[in-house]
Each structure stands twice: as C-alpha cells, then as structure tokens.
C-alpha positions in Angstrom: -0.2 0.0 0.0 1.3 3.6 -1.0 1.2 5.9 2.2 0.2 9.1 2.6 3.3 9.2 5.4 5.7 7.9 2.7 5.9 11.3 1.1 6.3 13.3 4.7 9.3 15.4 4.8 10.0 17.7 7.7 10.2 21.4 6.4 11.3 24.2 8.7 8.5 27.2 8.7 10.7 30.0 8.1 11.2 28.6 4.4 7.9 29.0 3.3 8.0 32.0 0.9 5.8 34.9 1.8 6.9 37.3 -0.9 7.8 37.2 -4.6 11.6 37.9 -5.6 11.6 41.4 -7.5 13.2 39.6 -10.4 11.6 36.6 -11.2 13.9 35.0 -12.8 16.5 35.1 -9.8 14.8 32.4 -7.9 17.3 29.6 -7.3 16.8 26.1 -9.2 17.6 22.6 -8.2 18.3 20.4 -11.0 17.7 16.9 -10.3 18.3 14.3 -12.3 15.6 11.6 -12.1 17.4 8.6 -13.3 20.6 9.0 -10.9 19.3 11.6 -8.4 21.8 13.7 -8.3 21.3 17.2 -8.1 23.3 20.8 -8.9 22.4 24.3 -7.8 21.8 26.6 -10.1 19.7 30.2 -10.3 16.1 30.2 -12.7 17.7 31.5 -15.4 20.4 29.5 -16.1 16.9 27.1 -17.8 18.4 28.3 -20.8 21.3 26.0 -20.7 19.6 23.2 -19.7 17.3 23.1 -22.9 18.3 22.3 -26.2 16.9 23.0 -30.2 13.7 21.4 -30.5 13.0 20.7 -27.3 9.1 21.4 -26.7 8.2 23.5 -23.6 4.5 23.7 -22.6 3.1 26.4 -20.5 -0.3 26.9 -19.0 -1.7 30.4 -19.7 -4.7 30.4 -17.5 -4.9 33.7 -15.9 -6.0 33.9 -12.0 -9.1 35.6 -11.2 -9.1 37.7 -8.2 -11.7 34.9 -6.5 -11.3 36.1 -2.9 -14.7 38.3 -2.0 -14.9 39.9 1.7 -19.1 41.0 2.2 -21.4 40.6 5.0 -24.7 39.0 5.5 -27.5 41.0 4.7 -30.2 41.7 7.8 -27.5 40.5 10.5 -24.3 42.3 9.5 -22.2 39.7 10.0 -18.8 39.2 8.0 -18.8 36.7 5.5 -15.7 35.6 3.0 -16.6 34.0 -0.3 -14.0 32.2 -3.0 -14.9 31.6 -6.5 -14.7 27.9 -7.5 -15.6 27.6 -11.0 -18.3 28.9 -12.8 -21.1 26.6 -13.1 -23.7 28.9 -16.1 -24.2 32.4 -15.8 -24.0 34.2 -13.1 -23.8 31.1 -10.7 -20.9 30.0 -9.3 -19.6 27.1 -7.3 -18.1 29.0 -4.3 -16.1 28.2 -0.4 -17.9 30.0 2.1 -17.0 31.0 5.5 -18.6 30.9 7.7 -20.8 28.3 5.9 -23.0 27.5 8.7 -24.6 30.8 8.7 -24.5 30.4 5.0 -27.7 28.3 4.1 -29.9 28.6 1.1 -31.9 31.3 0.9 -28.9 33.4 2.5 -28.7 37.1 0.9 -24.8 38.7 1.1 -23.1 41.8 -0.1 -20.3 43.2 -1.2 -18.9 46.6 -1.9 -21.8 48.5 -0.3 -24.2 46.5 -2.4 -22.5 47.2 -5.8 -22.6 42.9 -5.9 -25.6 41.4 -4.1 -25.5 37.0 -4.2 -28.1 34.6 -3.2 -27.0 31.2 -1.6 -29.4 28.8 -3.8 -28.0 25.4 -2.4 -25.2 23.5 -1.1 -23.1 20.4 -3.0 -20.3 18.1 -2.0 -17.7 18.8 0.2 -19.8 21.7 1.4 -19.6 23.5 -1.2 -22.2 26.4 -1.6 -24.0 27.4 -5.4 -24.5 31.2 -5.2 -26.4 33.4 -7.7 -24.5 36.9 -8.3 -26.4 40.3 -9.1 -25.2 43.3 -10.6 -25.0 46.2 -12.9 -22.3 46.3 -15.4 -19.8 43.6 -16.4 -19.0 40.8 -13.5 -15.3 40.7 -14.3 -14.6 44.8 -14.2 -16.7 44.4 -10.3 -14.7 41.7 -9.4 -11.8 43.2 -10.3 -12.5 46.1 -7.9 -13.4 44.2 -5.4 -11.7 40.9 -4.8 -8.6 39.8 -4.1 -6.1 37.2 -5.1 -6.8 34.1 -3.3 -3.5 33.3 -1.9 -2.7 29.9 -0.3 -3.9 29.5 3.4 0.6 29.2 4.0 1.0 32.8 2.7 -0.2 35.4 5.1 1.5 38.4 4.0 -0.6 41.1 1.8 0.4 40.5 -2.2 1.3 44.3 -2.7 1.5 43.7 -6.7 -1.7 41.7 -8.0 0.3 40.7 -11.0 3.0 39.2 -9.0 1.1 36.1 -8.5 0.2 35.7 -12.2 2.8 34.4 -15.2 3.8 37.0 -17.5 2.3 34.9 -20.1 -1.6 34.6 -18.3 -4.5 34.5 -20.8 -7.7 32.6 -20.3 -9.3 33.9 -16.9 -10.6 31.2 -14.4 -8.1 30.2 -12.0 -8.7 30.5 -8.3 -4.8 29.6 -7.9 -1.8 30.7 -9.5 0.4 27.5 -12.1 3.3 29.0 -10.1 6.1 27.4 -11.3 5.3 29.2 -14.6 5.9 32.8 -12.1 9.6 32.8 -12.9 9.6 33.1 -16.3 9.9 37.0 -17.7 9.3 38.1 -21.1 13.3 38.7 -21.6 13.6 34.8 -20.5 10.6 33.4 -22.7 13.0 35.3 -25.7 16.1 33.8 -24.9 14.4 30.5 -25.1 12.6 30.6 -28.3 16.2 32.1 -29.7 17.9 28.9 -28.8 15.2 26.8 -30.7 12.8 25.5 -28.3 9.2 26.0 -29.3 6.9 27.2 -26.9 3.4 26.1 -26.7 1.1 26.8 -24.6 -2.4 24.5 -22.9 -4.9 25.5 -20.5 -5.8 24.3 -16.9 -8.1 26.3 -14.6 -6.6 25.9 -11.4 -9.1 25.2 -8.3 -8.0 25.6 -4.8 -8.8 21.7 -4.6 -5.0 21.9 -5.4 -4.5 23.0 -1.9 -6.7 20.1 -0.4 -4.7 17.9 2.0 -4.7 14.1 1.5 -6.2 12.7 4.2 -6.5 9.4 3.7 -3.5 6.9 4.6 -3.9 4.7 1.8 -3.1 7.2 -1.4 -5.4 5.4 -3.3 -8.0 6.3 -1.7 -8.2 9.9 -2.0 -10.3 11.3 -4.1 -9.1 14.3 -6.6 -10.8 17.5 -7.2 -12.3 18.0 -11.1 -10.5 20.9 -13.3 -11.1 22.4 -16.6 -8.6 21.8 -19.5 -8.4 22.8 -23.1 -5.3 21.7 -25.3 -5.7 23.6 -29.0 -5.4 21.6 -32.2 -2.2 23.9 -32.5 -0.6 22.8 -29.6 -1.3 19.3 -29.9 0.1 19.3 -33.4 3.7 20.8 -32.2 3.7 18.7 -29.3 2.9 15.1 -31.1 5.5 16.4 -33.8 8.2 16.9 -31.1 7.6 13.5 -29.9 7.6 12.1 -33.5 11.1 13.8 -34.0 12.4 12.6 -30.4 12.6 15.2 -29.0 11.7 16.5 -25.4 8.3 17.5 -24.1 8.9 19.9 -21.4 6.2 21.0 -18.8 6.4 24.0 -16.9 4.4 22.9 -13.5 2.5 20.1 -12.7 -0.7 21.6 -14.0 0.4 21.5 -17.5 1.6 17.9 -16.7 -1.8 16.8 -15.4 -3.1 18.7 -18.5 -1.3 16.6 -21.5 -1.3 13.3 -19.9 -5.2 13.6 -19.7 -5.3 14.8 -23.2 -3.5 12.1 -24.3 -4.3 8.6 -25.9 -2.6 5.1 -24.5 -0.2 5.7 -27.8 1.0 9.2 -26.2 -0.8 11.3 -29.1 -2.4 14.3 -27.5 -5.6 15.0 -28.6 -7.0 18.5 -29.2 -10.3 19.5 -27.3 -11.2 20.5 -23.9 -13.1 18.4 -20.8 -12.3 17.9 -17.0 -10.0 16.1 -15.7 -9.4 14.3 -12.3 -6.3 13.1 -12.9 -4.2 11.6 -9.7 -0.4 11.0 -10.7 1.3 8.9 -8.0 4.4 6.5 -8.0 3.7 3.7 -10.6 1.9 5.9 -12.8 3.5 5.7 -16.6 3.9 9.1 -18.2 2.7 8.8 -21.7 4.0 12.1 -22.8 6.1 14.5 -20.4 9.7 14.0 -20.5 11.0 16.7 -17.8 9.1 18.9 -15.7 9.9 22.5 -14.4 8.3 22.4 -10.8 8.4 24.5 -7.4 8.9 22.3 -4.1 5.3 21.6 -2.9 4.2 20.6 0.8 5.1 17.5 2.7 2.3 14.7 2.0 0.5 16.6 -1.2 -0.7 15.6 -4.4 2.1 17.5 -6.2 4.7 15.6 -4.3 3.4 12.6 -4.8 3.1 13.4 -8.8 6.9 14.5 -9.0 7.9 11.3 -7.1 6.0 9.3 -10.0 8.3 10.6 -12.2 11.7 10.9 -10.0 11.4 8.0 -7.6 10.1 9.0 -4.2 13.3 8.6 -2.5 15.0 10.4 -5.3 12.6 13.6 -4.5 13.1 12.9 -0.8 16.9 13.2 -1.0 16.6 16.2 -3.2 13.9 18.0 -0.7 16.3 17.6 1.9 18.9 19.1 0.1 16.8 21.9 -0.2 16.4 22.2 3.1 19.4 22.1 4.0 20.4 24.8 1.4 17.5 26.9 2.6 15.7 26.9 -0.8 12.4 28.8 -0.6 9.3 26.6 -0.6 6.1 26.5 -2.3 4.2 29.2 -4.4 6.4 32.3 -4.4 9.5 29.8 -3.7 12.3 28.5 -5.9 12.1 26.1 -8.8 13.1 22.3 -9.4 14.4 21.0 -13.2 13.5 17.0 -13.2 15.2 15.8 -16.0 17.6 12.8 -17.3 20.7 14.2 -17.8 21.8 10.9 -19.6 23.1 10.6 -22.8 
C-alpha cells in the first residue's frame, strides 16, 4: 500500500516564501537527475542552458481571477468570505463560503456596499455553496474592483502587486490559484528560450483551490481528486505530437501543464485537441505518456503534488532532493524556488 506518510518531510516554517522576489528569474533552481538522483544548484535564468534546440516547452496560460470576496450577510451584517471556485452557468458560481453554517440556502450577501449582491442557492459536494450574483455592469470589472487574489493559506503576507501572482503569459481567466512554476519566467527569458530553438506551446488548465486540499486518507489511492477544466488547441497538440515523433523532449512547466497533457493523451501518447474536465491523480507507479521533463516548485509534505513529482523521479530521489533543498535553505511553495526534473543521461 502506498501511504500518505511515505511522502512526509520536515520543513522549517521560515523556508515558506511569503513574498515574491523582485526579479522573477532570480529564484534558485535545483536540477534533479531523475535517473541517478544527482542534484546541482543554479539560478532560474540558467534554465536556458538546460534546454536544447527542438525541445517543446509547454506552459499553462490560465489567468488567476481575484476570486476572494469579503462582504456581509444582509440583515445581520455578519462578516462573510466567499471564494469563487468555478462558474457553473451565467452568474451562478460554485464557491467556498466562510462561515458556512451561517450561509444556508436563501441567505443573501452583499459586497462593496451593495455593488455586488448574491443569494445562496444550495449546497453541493464537500459543503461548497452554489451562489447566484446580481450586479449592474460587467461582472469581471466589478470582481477586479472588489476581489482579492486567493493566496494559498500558508502565505500570510498581503500581496502588494496582484500581477506578481500571475505569469507574464497569463491569458484565459478562470483560475483560483496560479500555476506557480511559471511565475519564474520573464518576457526576456522566454525570448532567449525561443532564440535557442525551443518551441514554446501553451495549454490551459484552470487551477482550483482543491490543489491545496490535504490528502486525509492514509491509503493514497483512496484520495478523491478535485475536477479542473482544461483545453488543448489543435495547434498545441500538433506541436507536441510533432516533437514526440521527432524524438525531441516535451518539458512541462508546472504540474498543471503536466496533468493537462497526460489527461489529453491517448494510450499511445498522442495528444488529442479538445477540452474537458480532469480528475487525473498521478502518483508512483504511473507511466507517463507524454512528459519527459518537468519544471516545478517545491511542494507541501504529503501533498498530491509531491506524489506527482515522485512518480516522475522516484520517491527516494525526490525526498533526498527536498532534504538537500532544506539544508541549502531554498524557498518553498508558491513564491519559492524551482526544480528541474530531467534525465541528464546521454
């Protein structure tokens, strides 16, 4: 049995990055050889040196919406916090509400002195609430005025610049959390990568807050993954498949890009264009169909993300690399440093 505790490691709290670096590409980069477990230490902008002409670099172009709304319950004036998870239809959203007990069906909420109003329609799985919003004007513009970036619970500092929780290539709105491995890239770095002959391809996966949901079951296979919307264009699928046929590497930036490709691929490793919802759970024993290498951040102990990178590089290799990162005082989680998991053989 694969146990949750198999993926535990000790992480000092002071290594949890609370603020982004001024220069995105100045983060540190730990390179892990997935075959041998060997590690080396670099700066993120050195990633150019590890990429080769013909490589296909796959990035997730989702855009985080300011999904955290602070308001009050009409009638009582009690404080309420609403996190937008995903849009069901029109102005109806699935949300996470605090305090949930006070927001039963029929409850009415108000945000921004009535600029945005809402009614709780019902309860869905895991206690999430369906809410219908009412407003005048354009919802996205009101959300931009009233909403805050839904930073992960382990980040306690207030974000001064909303754009620092977006990748420089963020395009399609819909995420409740950033695809954080992409936060290290600057426009200049992407241009250097293109100039080297690397093909840059974009896919979309809207990251849900379920990505931070802890694994509660000791038996890993009993964990229920959250569902997330993804889209792969015909152009992106064509570029990725062409790289595979030519014997070139497909390198994903982030676990979200990885899960998108592995969800969209058939058993033969051919990536199919289209969109849908994925609940793919990747843990040791999984056979990757498309991915060759992965750029990723350092993840929480016992999380599904640590399990995913362990499936790629081996649990012992990953935990040894994490122990090295702790020893060398790397910065962890969303605003932290990065890791490149790759085979250096040949």
